N, C-alpha and C positions, 0 to 999 in steps of 0.2 A: 299399103298400110290402111287398116280399117279406121274409120272415124268413130271415136267414142262419143256418144251423146252425153250431155251434161245431165246429172241427176238432180241438181238443184239449180233452178233458174229464177230470175227476177222478172216479175211483170211490172211494167210501168205504163202509166197512161195519165192524161190530164182530162178530167171530166169538166164539161160545161154545165153550169147550173142556171139556165135561163129563167127559171121561176123558183119559188120556194118549194114547189112540189115536184118539179121535173128535173131529172139529171140525165145528161146525154154523155155516154161513156164510149169512147172509141176503143174497140177491141179488134185486133187484126185489121181487116178491111171492112169491118162492120161498125155500125153506130147503135149501141144498145141504149134503149130509152127505159128508164125507171120513172114511174109517175104515180100520182094519186088519182083516184076517181074524181069526177067533177063535183060530187057532193062533199068532198073534202078539199076543194079548191084547186084540184089538178085539172089536167086536160085529157086524162084517160088514154094516153098514148102508149102505155105499157103497164106491166104489173108493178105493184108496190114493192118496196124493199123486202118486206116480209114474205110476200107472195113469190118474189124472186128466189129467196132462200129455199122455199118449199119446192119450187120448180127445179132448182138446181139439184136438190136431193133426188127427185124423181129421175131427172136426166142422167145423173151420175150412176144411179142404180141400173138404168138401161144400158149405158155405155159399158160400164165395168162388168155388168152381168153378161153382156154379149161377148166381151173380150175373154172372159173366163170360160164361157160355154165353148167358144171357138178353140181355145187352148186345150180344153178337155175333150173335144170332139163330140159335143152334145148339141143337137139341133133344138133351139128354143121355139121354133115355129113362129106363130103370130103372138106378139106380146102386147098386153095392156097392163097398166099399173094404176091401181086404185090407191088413193091416199086419204087418210083420216088423220088430221092434224089438230091437236089441241093447242090453242094460242092464247096466252094470257095477255090481253090488250091493255092492262092497267099501265104498263110502262109507256107504250106509244101514245096513250091518252093523257100522259103526264100526271096520272093520279098518284103513282108511287113507283119507286125503283123496283124492278123485278129482276131477280138473279137468274131465273129460268123462264124465259118467255115462251119456249116451246116445251112444255113438260112431257108431252107424249105424242109420238107419231107412229102410226102403223101404215106400212105399205103392203099391198098385196100384189105380187107379180103374177099375173095370169098368163099361162103359156099354153096355147093350143099346139101341142107338140107330140111327136111320136116318142119322145123321151119318157122315162119312168119318173115317178115321184122321187125315188131315191136319187136319180141323176140330178133332178132339179134341186134337191136338198144340198147336194155337193156344190152345185153352182152358187146357191145362196150362201153357203159357208165360205166359199172362196171370195165371193163378191164382198162380203162383210169385212174381209181382210184388206181390201184395196180401194174401196169407194171413199175418196177424200172427203166428200161432203158429209157422208154418214159419220165418218170419224170426227168431223167438227161438231156435229150435233151430239154425238155420244160423249165427247170430251167436255161439252158444256153441261152435261147431266141429263139430257133428254132421254127418256125411256123410248128407245127406237126398236120397233119390231118390224122385221121384213119377212113376210111369208111368201114363199115361192110355191105356186099351186099349178097342178096340171088342170087345165080348163077343158070343159067338154066341147 
């Protein structure tokens, strides 16, 4: 009898907050540290919460992009991802409530690959369907553009 994987799971954790700026979050067998830089009263042991959101988007694009490429039989080759993120800091500076803190994000996925640009476009289209973090940003109203490019 085959074991069916659950499609909806619940993540649970209890984070430690040793300072006003640092949060230590156990995930699997890891301890993720989110922190503020020293100039904002932190200890600079990890990215800020907003930097973590951006890095999660980049990482999700990488993981889901590679999964889709594998499924489609496309070799992405060597991949780098450039990010250009507009961040409205008025909210985190407590100046005013901001409905859309990340109004615009552009990712450029550079692939040194034997694949054609058309194949990369297909990977990009498929990835946009399945990247959970991209879906979060888009649902929030962020103008998210992800360009898949054949690099030289």
